[in-house]
C-alpha positions in Angstrom: 30.8 47.1 -26.7 32.0 43.8 -28.1 33.2 42.8 -24.7 29.8 43.5 -23.1 28.1 41.4 -25.8 30.4 38.6 -25.2 29.7 38.7 -21.5 26.0 38.8 -22.1 26.3 35.7 -24.5 28.3 33.8 -21.8 25.6 34.7 -19.1 22.9 33.4 -21.4 24.7 30.2 -21.9 25.2 29.8 -18.2 21.5 30.4 -17.6 20.7 27.8 -20.2 22.9 25.2 -18.7 21.5 25.9 -15.2 18.0 25.5 -16.6 18.9 22.1 -18.0 20.4 21.2 -14.7 17.6 22.4 -12.6 14.7 20.5 -14.5 14.8 17.3 -12.4 12.2 14.6 -12.1 11.6 14.6 -8.4 8.2 12.6 -9.0 10.0 9.8 -10.7 12.6 9.7 -7.8 9.8 9.5 -5.3 8.1 6.7 -7.2 11.4 4.7 -7.3 11.6 5.2 -3.6 8.1 4.1 -3.1 8.4 0.9 -5.1 11.6 -0.7 -3.8 13.0 -3.8 -5.5 13.1 -6.6 -3.0 15.2 -9.6 -3.8 13.5 -12.8 -2.6 15.7 -15.9 -2.0 14.2 -18.9 -0.2 16.7 -21.5 -1.2 18.4 -21.4 2.2 15.3 -21.0 4.2 15.0 -23.2 7.3 11.3 -23.1 8.5 10.8 -22.7 12.2 7.0 -23.3 12.4 4.7 -26.1 11.6 3.0 -24.1 8.7 6.5 -23.2 7.3 7.5 -26.9 7.3 4.3 -28.0 5.5 4.8 -25.2 2.9 8.5 -26.3 2.2 7.5 -30.0 2.0 4.8 -29.2 -0.5 1.8 -30.2 1.8 0.5 -26.6 1.4 0.5 -25.3 -2.1 -2.2 -22.5 -1.9 -2.4 -19.5 0.4 -6.1 -20.1 0.8 -5.4 -23.3 2.7 -3.8 -21.1 5.4 -6.1 -18.1 5.3 -9.5 -20.1 5.3 -8.3 -22.2 8.2 -7.1 -19.2 10.3 -3.5 -20.5 10.6 -1.0 -17.8 11.6 1.7 -16.8 9.2 4.8 -16.2 11.3 7.4 -16.4 8.5 7.6 -14.1 5.6 9.0 -16.9 3.4 5.7 -18.7 3.5 4.2 -15.8 1.5 7.2 -15.6 -0.8 6.8 -19.4 -1.8 3.1 -19.4 -2.2 2.7 -16.0 -3.9 5.8 -15.2 -5.9 4.2 -12.4 -7.9 3.5 -10.2 -4.9 4.1 -6.4 -5.4 5.0 -3.9 -2.8 4.7 -0.2 -2.3 5.5 2.2 0.4 2.9 4.8 1.6 3.6 8.5 2.0 3.1 9.0 5.7 5.8 11.5 6.5 6.8 15.0 5.5 10.1 16.8 4.7 11.2 19.8 6.8 10.4 23.2 5.6 8.9 26.5 6.4 5.1 27.1 6.9 4.1 23.6 7.8 6.7 21.5 6.1 7.6 20.5 2.5 6.8 17.6 0.3 5.4 14.2 1.3 7.9 11.6 2.2 7.9 7.8 2.8 9.6 8.0 6.2 8.1 9.7 9.2 11.0 11.1 11.4 10.7 11.6 15.2 13.2 12.4 17.8 13.7 11.5 21.5 15.4 14.0 23.8 18.1 12.4 25.9 21.0 13.7 28.0 23.4 12.5 25.3 21.4 14.4 22.6 18.6 13.9 20.1 18.0 10.2 19.0 16.2 10.1 15.7 14.0 7.3 14.5 12.3 6.5 11.2 8.9 4.8 10.8 7.5 3.5 7.5 4.4 1.8 6.2 4.2 -0.7 3.4 1.4 -2.4 1.5 1.8 -5.6 -0.5 -0.7 -7.3 -2.8 -1.0 -9.2 -6.0 -3.8 -6.9 -7.6 -6.1 -9.9 -7.6 -7.9 -10.1 -4.1 -4.9 -10.4 -1.7 -3.4 -7.5 0.2 -1.5 -6.9 3.5 -0.4 -3.8 5.3 2.6 -3.4 7.6 4.3 -0.7 9.8 8.1 -0.7 10.7 10.2 1.6 12.9 13.9 1.8 13.4 16.9 4.1 14.0 17.7 3.9 10.2 15.6 4.0 7.0 16.6 0.7 5.5 15.7 -1.5 8.5 12.4 0.4 8.9 11.6 -0.3 5.3 12.4 -4.0 5.5 10.3 -4.3 8.8 7.3 -2.7 7.1 7.5 -5.0 4.0 8.0 -8.1 6.3 5.1 -7.2 8.6 2.9 -6.6 5.5 3.5 -10.1 4.3 2.7 -11.6 7.7 -0.6 -9.6 7.8 -1.8 -10.7 4.4 -5.6 -11.3 4.0 -7.9 -11.7 1.1 -11.0 -9.5 0.3 -14.3 -9.9 -1.4 -15.0 -8.3 -4.6 -18.0 -7.8 -6.9 -20.1 -5.4 -8.9 -22.4 -3.9 -6.2 -23.2 -0.6 -7.8 -26.9 -0.1 -9.0 -25.4 1.9 -11.9 -23.4 -1.1 -13.3 -24.4 -3.5 -15.9 -21.4 -5.7 -16.0 -20.9 -9.1 -14.3 -17.2 -8.6 -13.7 -16.1 -8.3 -10.1 -14.0 -4.9 -10.5 -15.4 -3.1 -7.5 -16.6 -4.1 -3.9 -20.0 -6.0 -3.4 -21.7 -3.6 -0.8 -21.0 -0.5 1.2 -18.5 -0.9 4.2 -16.9 1.6 6.6 -13.8 1.6 8.8 -12.6 3.7 11.8 -9.3 4.5 13.4 -9.1 7.3 15.8 -11.1 10.2 14.5 -10.7 9.1 10.9 -13.7 7.3 9.4 -14.0 6.2 5.8 -16.9 4.7 3.9 -16.3 2.7 0.7 -19.2 2.3 -1.8 -19.4 0.3 -5.0 -18.8 2.3 -8.1 -19.6 1.5 -11.9 -17.0 0.3 -14.2 -14.9 3.2 -15.6 -15.2 5.5 -12.6 -11.9 4.7 -11.1 -10.7 4.9 -7.5 -12.4 8.1 -6.0 -10.5 8.0 -2.7 -7.7 9.5 -1.0 -4.3 8.9 -2.6 -2.7 6.5 -0.2 -5.9 4.5 0.2 -6.1 4.3 -3.6 -2.7 2.5 -3.5 -4.1 -0.1 -1.0 -7.2 -0.7 -3.1 -5.2 -1.0 -6.4 -2.9 -3.7 -5.0 -6.0 -5.3 -3.6 -7.5 -5.6 -7.0 -10.3 -3.1 -6.6 -10.6 -0.9 -9.7 -13.6 1.3 -9.1 -14.9 2.6 -5.8 -16.7 5.7 -4.3 -15.7 7.0 -0.8 -16.5 9.4 2.0 -14.2 10.4 4.7 -14.7 12.2 8.0 -12.5 13.4 10.9 -8.8 14.5 10.9 -8.0 12.8 7.6 -4.5 14.5 7.5 -3.4 11.9 10.0 -2.2 9.4 7.3 -1.7 6.5 9.6 -5.2 6.6 11.1 -6.7 7.1 7.5 -4.8 4.1 6.2 -5.7 1.8 9.1 -9.3 2.9 8.7 -9.3 1.9 5.0 -7.8 -1.5 6.0 -10.5 -1.9 8.6 -13.1 -1.3 5.9 -11.6 -4.0 3.5 -11.5 -6.4 6.4 -15.2 -5.9 7.1 -16.1 -7.3 3.7 -15.2 -10.8 5.2 -16.9 -10.2 8.5 -20.3 -11.9 7.8 -21.8 -14.7 5.6 -24.1 -13.3 2.8 -27.1 -15.0 1.6 -26.7 -17.1 -1.7 -29.1 -14.7 -3.6 -27.2 -11.7 -2.6 -23.9 -13.4 -3.9 -25.4 -14.0 -7.4 -26.8 -10.4 -7.4 -23.5 -8.6 -6.9 -21.3 -11.3 -8.6 -19.2 -11.7 -5.5 -15.9 -13.6 -5.4 -13.4 -14.1 -2.5 -9.7 -14.0 -3.3 -8.5 -14.3 -6.9 -10.5 -14.6 -10.0 -11.4 -17.9 -11.5 -9.1 -18.6 -14.5 
């Protein structure tokens, strides 16, 4: 009997140890993967474009001087110099392998090409950069390995940086702080269509999870949304959201409308 009791005690101890080992924090690991630390070093940068040379010589000191004049950004170091506090985040566009439709969401979307030599896998990734104060960019990268795909996505996101208009356009709102968008906008990509609407302060981002990451890095704190179509196609959903944000700058509003919705373009005035 004593031997049986000892075996039972040992089994309980093993089970307790296994419980301690099996209680991991997968969500934290995914968040670490989604927010990579990118080291920026522009000391050895040799600019190859006219805009890059002006930035390095100090002739251009603000990103607005480039965006307002429609000048192309062809070097990522331009954004690194003018906006050193830029944040980046990777979007969940892939899915891990698993039964019955797959497993958890993943950053990289894996595809394969059938060749006579065998299967050639490739990884695609989508990144968003922003300063949480009116500037945001989205980029797509694809490569045979995960790290080059991530670097391509972040680089392309910096090159496609643009600024948005913000305001307090909700009729439920009483504040003059530009925490939402000034008016309703919509964007479409493929069958995915999204409508962004102003929301009062404190409502939060009532929108799809990946689109919420884009809006958060753009500096939008409160928004309502409606979505239509095959919204499970994350790439189309993300591009529809970006198209909606770009529509905020597509026309010139009347001065009385600007005062009514407390609209600003770019960063807030300090």
